[in-house]
C-alpha positions as CSV (number, residue, x, y, z in Angstrom):
1,X,3.5,14.4,6.6
2,X,4.7,12.2,9.4
3,X,8.2,13.5,9.4
4,X,9.0,17.6,8.5
5,X,12.7,18.1,7.3
6,X,15.0,20.5,8.7
7,X,13.9,23.4,7.1
8,X,10.1,22.7,8.2
9,X,10.7,22.3,11.3
10,X,12.7,25.9,12.1
11,X,11.0,27.6,10.0
12,X,7.2,27.3,10.1
13,X,6.5,28.4,13.6
14,X,8.9,32.0,12.6
15,X,6.3,31.9,9.3
16,X,3.1,31.8,11.4
17,X,4.8,34.4,14.0
18,X,5.0,37.1,11.2
19,X,9.0,37.2,11.2
20,X,10.7,37.5,8.2
21,X,13.4,34.6,7.6
22,X,15.9,33.9,5.8
23,X,16.4,30.5,5.2
24,X,19.8,29.3,4.1
25,X,19.7,25.3,2.6
26,X,19.9,23.0,-0.4
27,X,17.5,22.8,-3.6
28,X,15.6,19.9,-2.4
29,X,14.8,20.3,1.3
30,X,10.8,20.9,1.3
31,X,11.5,24.8,0.7
32,X,7.8,24.4,-0.8
33,X,5.9,23.8,2.4
34,X,8.0,25.4,4.7
35,X,6.6,28.7,3.1
36,X,3.7,27.3,1.5
37,X,1.8,25.4,4.5
38,X,1.6,28.8,6.5
39,X,1.5,31.3,3.8
40,X,-1.7,29.7,2.4
41,X,-3.5,29.0,6.3
42,X,-3.3,33.4,6.2
43,X,-5.0,33.4,3.0
44,X,-8.6,34.6,2.2
45,X,-10.6,33.8,-1.0
46,X,-11.8,36.3,-2.9
47,X,-9.8,39.3,-1.5
48,X,-7.2,39.9,-4.7
49,X,-3.3,39.0,-4.8
50,X,-2.2,38.6,-0.6
51,X,0.7,36.0,-1.7
52,X,3.7,36.8,-4.4
53,X,6.5,33.7,-5.1
54,X,9.4,34.6,-7.0
55,X,11.7,32.4,-8.8
56,X,14.3,32.9,-10.8
57,X,13.3,30.1,-13.8
58,X,9.8,29.3,-15.6
59,X,10.7,25.4,-14.6
60,X,10.4,26.3,-11.0
61,X,7.8,28.6,-11.1
62,X,5.5,26.1,-12.9
63,X,7.5,22.9,-10.4
64,X,6.5,25.8,-6.9
65,X,2.8,27.0,-8.8
66,X,1.7,23.0,-9.5
67,X,2.8,22.3,-5.4
68,X,0.6,25.2,-4.1
69,X,-2.4,24.3,-6.3
70,X,-2.7,21.2,-4.9
71,X,-2.1,22.3,-1.5
72,X,-4.3,25.0,-1.8
73,X,-7.1,22.7,-3.6
74,X,-9.8,22.8,-1.1
75,X,-9.2,26.5,0.3
76,X,-10.6,27.9,-2.2
77,X,-7.6,29.8,-3.4
78,X,-6.0,30.1,-6.6
79,X,-2.5,30.0,-8.0
80,X,-1.3,32.7,-10.9
81,X,1.7,30.9,-12.8
82,X,3.9,33.4,-14.9
83,X,6.5,33.4,-17.2
84,X,7.5,35.1,-20.3
85,X,8.5,32.9,-23.4
86,X,4.5,32.1,-23.7
87,X,1.5,35.1,-24.0
88,X,0.5,37.3,-21.2
89,X,-3.1,36.7,-22.7
90,X,-3.9,33.5,-20.2
91,X,-1.6,35.3,-17.4
92,X,-3.6,38.0,-17.3
93,X,-7.0,36.2,-16.7
94,X,-5.7,34.5,-14.1
95,X,-4.2,37.3,-12.4
96,X,-7.4,38.5,-12.3
97,X,-9.0,36.0,-10.0
98,X,-5.8,34.5,-8.1
99,X,-4.8,35.1,-4.4
100,X,-1.0,33.8,-4.7
101,X,1.4,34.9,-7.8
102,X,4.0,32.4,-8.7
103,X,6.4,34.8,-11.5
104,X,9.9,35.6,-12.6
105,X,10.9,39.0,-11.9
106,X,11.4,39.6,-16.2
107,X,7.2,38.8,-16.8
108,X,6.1,40.3,-13.5
109,X,7.4,43.6,-14.5
110,X,5.2,43.4,-18.1
111,X,3.1,42.7,-15.9
112,X,3.2,46.2,-13.8
113,X,4.0,47.5,-16.2
114,X,0.8,47.1,-18.5
115,X,-1.0,47.3,-15.4
116,X,-2.1,43.4,-15.6
117,X,-1.1,43.2,-12.1
118,X,-1.9,44.6,-8.5
119,X,0.9,44.4,-5.6
120,X,-0.8,46.6,-3.6
121,X,-3.3,43.6,-1.0
122,X,0.2,41.7,-1.3
123,X,0.8,40.4,3.1
124,X,3.8,37.8,2.9
125,X,6.3,37.9,-0.9
126,X,8.7,35.0,-1.1
127,X,12.5,34.5,-3.1
128,X,12.7,31.5,-3.6
129,X,16.4,30.5,-5.0
130,X,17.8,34.0,-4.4
131,X,21.5,33.4,-4.9
132,X,20.2,31.6,-7.8
133,X,18.4,35.6,-8.8
134,X,21.7,37.4,-8.5
135,X,24.1,34.8,-10.3
136,X,21.6,35.3,-13.2
137,X,20.9,39.7,-12.9
138,X,18.2,39.9,-11.7
139,X,18.1,42.1,-8.2
140,X,17.7,44.9,-9.9
141,X,14.6,43.8,-11.2
142,X,13.1,42.0,-7.8
143,X,14.0,45.1,-6.3
144,X,11.9,47.0,-7.8
145,X,8.5,44.2,-8.2
146,X,9.2,44.7,-3.8
147,X,8.7,48.6,-4.5
148,X,5.2,47.9,-5.4
149,X,4.4,46.0,-2.3
150,X,3.2,47.2,0.6
151,X,5.9,48.0,3.4
152,X,3.7,46.5,5.7
153,X,4.2,43.2,4.4
154,X,6.3,39.7,5.6
155,X,9.5,38.6,4.0
156,X,10.4,35.4,3.4
157,X,14.0,34.7,1.5
158,X,15.0,31.1,0.1
159,X,18.6,30.6,-1.0
160,X,21.6,28.7,-0.5
161,X,24.2,30.8,0.6
162,X,24.7,34.5,0.8
163,X,26.0,36.4,-1.3
164,X,26.4,40.9,-0.8
165,X,23.7,41.3,-3.2
166,X,21.5,39.6,-1.0
167,X,22.8,41.5,2.2
168,X,21.5,44.4,0.4
169,X,18.2,43.0,0.0
170,X,17.9,41.9,3.5
171,X,19.4,45.1,4.8
172,X,16.9,47.4,2.4
173,X,13.9,45.0,2.1
174,X,13.4,43.2,5.5
175,X,12.5,43.9,8.6
176,X,14.6,42.3,11.8
177,X,15.2,38.7,10.3
178,X,15.6,35.6,11.7
179,X,18.4,33.7,9.6
180,X,17.5,29.9,9.5
181,X,20.3,27.4,8.5
182,X,19.7,23.7,7.8
183,X,21.8,20.8,6.6
184,X,23.7,22.2,2.7
185,X,24.3,18.2,2.6
186,X,23.4,15.3,2.4
187,X,25.4,13.0,4.7
188,X,27.4,10.8,2.9
189,X,26.9,7.6,4.8
190,X,23.3,8.2,2.9
191,X,24.8,8.0,-0.5
192,X,25.9,4.8,-2.7
193,X,27.6,5.4,-5.5
194,X,28.0,3.7,-8.7
195,X,28.9,3.7,-12.5
196,X,28.6,1.5,-15.9
197,X,31.0,1.8,-18.5
198,X,29.1,1.4,-21.6
199,X,29.9,1.9,-25.9
200,X,27.7,4.9,-26.2
201,X,24.6,2.6,-28.3
202,X,24.4,0.8,-25.3
203,X,23.0,3.5,-23.1
204,X,20.2,3.5,-23.8
205,X,19.5,0.0,-23.5
206,X,20.7,-0.3,-20.5
207,X,18.9,2.6,-18.4
208,X,15.5,0.7,-19.9
209,X,17.6,-2.1,-17.8
210,X,18.0,-0.9,-14.6
211,X,14.5,1.7,-14.6
212,X,13.1,-2.4,-15.0
213,X,15.6,-4.1,-13.0
214,X,16.2,-1.7,-9.9
215,X,12.5,0.1,-9.7
216,X,12.9,3.1,-8.8
217,X,10.1,5.5,-6.8
218,X,11.7,8.3,-7.4
219,X,14.3,9.3,-10.3
220,X,16.3,12.0,-11.7
221,X,17.4,10.4,-15.5
């Protein structure tokens, strides 16, 4: 990476200093690298779970977990990804040998209740997309999880907004946090929008045609 995003430029030095940080930025602003790279640089292989990343949904758990696995492949650090809707057994096996855990609140509580996860050595907790966790009603679950981690931990909170629930988390579980705000919206000068008015039966063939014609390197459909 030669040109870090705004949020990366602003929060990485603070995280490396050990500060608690609240990062307010939009989805897709490079938050995973912003918190992932300084965290990975501070962990030690083979010394229990040291970093916990809490996310609202399984899709984000997979996304963040896979990114961290990619970044850490040469550091001998293991990443466990835990979420509901799948068997507990394989996750329990991962948890026994991982230094980093990425998980959703409900499944993390499941593992805590079963004694299959030990958070007593956690040095840093990340609450990713905390505003979504608040709107989905997960704040009490997050509080229960935080109580199982050392009070000396570093806490990093990321979201697009700071609601009353997020403010309560800040006031009760963070130590003199620094709030960093990055650009919330893509500059409109960078956007061009087009639409095609087509028959429903022609949508798929038009999509294929556009992909072949435009050859996008990155696309969301």
